[in-house]
N, C-alpha and C positions, 0 to 999 in steps of 0.2 A: 642744464638744470634750470627749472622755472620755480617761481614762488606761487603757491596755490593757497588761498584762504578757504577753509572749510567752515561754514557757519553751522551752528547746531552740532558742533563736534563732540559734545559730551552726551549726545542722545544715543538711542538704541542703534541706529544705523551709523551715526557719526564716527564712533570708534573704529568701525571697519573701513569706512571711506578714508579716514586719516591714514590708517596703516597701509591701505592699498595704494594711495597716492605717494606716500613715502617710499614704498617698495618700488615705485617706478622711477625713483631717483630725484624727485622734486623736494624742495623745501616746503614745509607745510606750516602755516599759521592756523592753529586751532582756535576758532572764535567760540567762546562759551559764555553763558550767563554768569554773573558774579557768584562765586562759591561752588562752581561746577567743574573746576579744572582738574580734579584728581582722576587718576586711572588711565589717562591717555598715553599713547605711545610716547616714550621719553624723547624720541627724535624730533617731535613737533614742538614749535614755540606756542605756548598757550597764552592767549590774551583774553581776559575777562572784561566784558562790557555788555551793556544792553543795546544791541544793534538796531532794535526797533524804536528806540527813543528818538524823539524829534531832533534832539541836539547831538545825536551820535556823529562822531567824526571818524571816518575810516583811517585817518592818519595814525590812530592808535595801533594799527596793524604793522606800522613801519613803512618801508618803501612800497610803492604801489605794486600790488600783485599782478602776475600775468593772467591768472585765472581765479575765479571764485566759484566754489561749489556751494549752492545755497540749499541746505537741508533744514535750517531752523524753522520750526513750526510748533506752536503750542497745541496740546490736546489732540495729537494725530490719531490716538486710539478712541477718542470720544467724538463720534461723527456729527453730533448735533450740539457740540459745545458752542457757546456764544463767542468764544475767542476767535473762531475761524473768520467770521465776517468783521468783527470789530478790529482785527489786526491786519486785514487785507491791504488797506492803503499803505500801512507802514512797510509791508513787504515790497509793494510796488515802488514806493519812494526810495527804499534802500537800493534795489536793483537798478533802477533807472539812474540814480545818482552815480552808482559805480560805473555804469556804462558811459555816462557823460564824462566821468573823470578819466576814461581811457582804458578801462579793464578790457582786455582783448577777447576773453573767453568767459562766458557765464553758463554754468550748468545748474538748472533749478530742478528740484525734486517734485515730481507729480505723483498721481495716484490713479489707479483704475476706477476709483469712485467718481472721477470727473465724467465718466461716460454715462453712468446711470444704468438703466435696464438695457441689456444687450445680450444676445445669444450668439455664441461663436467667437471667432478670433477678432480681436480689436486691432485695427490698423492705425497708422498715424492720422488719417483723415476720417476715421469713424465719427459719425455725428455724436455730439455730446448733449445729454439732458440729465445732469446730476440730480440725485434725489436726497441728498443730505447737505447740511451746511458745510461740512468738510469738502465734499465734492464740488459744491457751488463755488466756494472761495478759491479752491485750487484751479478750477476751470477758468474762472474770471481772470486770475493772474496769468494763466497760460495764454489766454486770448489777448490780454492787454499788452504784455511785454513786447511782442514783435512790432507793435504799432508805435512804441515809445522809445526803444533803444536805437542808437545810431547804427548805420550799416557797418561801421568799423568794429562793432562788437559781434562776435560769433556766439549765437544763443542756441542752446539745446535744452529741451524739456524732457527730463528722464522720468518716464511714467513707470512707476513701480507697481507690483502686483502683491500676491499674498506672501509676506516675508516671514520666515521662521529661522530657527537657529539662535544660539546665544539667548535661550529662552528665559533664563532667570532675569534678564534685563528688559524683557518686553512686557507688554500688557495683553498679549494675544491669548487665544485659547490654550496654546501650548504651555504658557506660564501657569494658567489656571489648572491644567492637568497636573503639573508638577506640584503645585500648592496642595491640590486635593490628595495626592499620594503622600506628601509630607505630613498631612493631617491625619493619616491613617484611614482615609475613606476607601471604600471598595467599589462604590458606584458613582457615576458622574452623569448628571442630567445633561441632555444633548438635544440638538435639533434632529431633523431627519437625516442630515448629513449627505443629502443627495446632490447638493450643488457642486458643480465642477469649477475648480479654481486653478490658477497658474501659480504654483508654489515655487519659491526661490529662496535658497539659503542666504542669510544676511551677509555672509562672507563673499559669496559669489556676486551678490548685488553690489557690494562695495567695490569689487574688482571691475565690474561693468561700468560703474560710474567713474572710477578712476581712469579707465581706458577711454571713456567718452570725453573726459576732460582734455585728453591729448588729441582726440580726433576733431580738430577745430573745423574741418570742412563739413562735418556732420552737424546739421542744424535742424531746428524744428522739433517736433515730438518724436521721441525714440522710445519704443517699448523695451524697458529693462526687465527681462523676464526669461523664463525657461522656454516658453512657447509650447508647453506640454500640459494639457488639462488633466486633473486628477480630482476625484470626489473628496469632499471634506471628510467623509466617513473613512475612506481608505487611508487618507493621510493621518488621521487621528489614531486609528487602530494601529497603523504602522508605528507611530510615535510611542504609543503605549507599550507595544511589544519591544521596540528597540531599547526603551529605557526601563523595562521590567517594572512598570508602575502598578501592575495588579489591579487595574481599574476596569470595570464593566460599564459600557455606555448605556444610558437609559434613553434610547431613541424616541424622539417625539415629545420629550418632556417640555421642550421649549419650541415655540413656532419658528419657522424660518423667517428671517427678516424680509419684510415686504419689498425692500428696494434692492435685494440681492438677486442677480441673474441666475437662472438655472445652470448655465454653463458659459463661462467667459475666460478667455486667456489672451495673452499678447501675441501678436505676430512678431516673432523675434528675428526676422530676416536681417534687419539693419544691425542690431547689436551683435548678432553672430558674426557678421562680416567684420565688425570692429574688433571683436575678440580674436578672430582668426588671424589678424595681423600679428598679435603677440605670439601666437602659436607657430607662425610660419618661420622657417629657418632664415637666418640672415644671409643675404646675397653677397 
């Protein structure tokens, strides 16, 4: 049994990563902002603190953890929030300090928005040219960390794609669809819906990140994804039908975002290999 700290544990993804890491038999310290500790898996030890504060001391987590999963990030659903760039150095300082203190494994959460405009499968070494402040900040952290952490720290960058599931707690289009149905609306203004994305349920993403935390020999950028493209329209229509929302999409009411690729998905070869170890029978 190892001790794993999960930062941003109270966030949309954090709940699921905490549960998945606990299910793998580890002790979990759930690091959350003050006042955000409710609703987490009761098996976790919840520690409230501002981890990006200049005077933050990781000693509040207790004994030094074996691994840190860094999910904490402000305004992840607001792609051009000023928080992305203004807090970038604080994320870098925190993770490099943890590595220097001897944390053996760090898994940091990335995003497909690091890549910018791209058509087709994204691989670990696909060139990046992000087109939003969110993507720029994440990509800068992804590039900087390997140059700064000691070789004794195993570092993986878990690049996530289009996350859905547990939608009441998200700020995605799926939450907006649920809200529209709750309000009694029958029509929902939409884009063309033609863009292809890599959709992954939040529970599965949590399991992938938990498995990656244990796979210490897997380093660098890893696509945590399904590896299967699907149009946004198909996924949304499927979601409406599955949840019996009674909504009709008004296609073309909004323009497609200029920085979204027409078709992009993750090359899931590495993460499938990592997950296959769990599925393989014990020898």
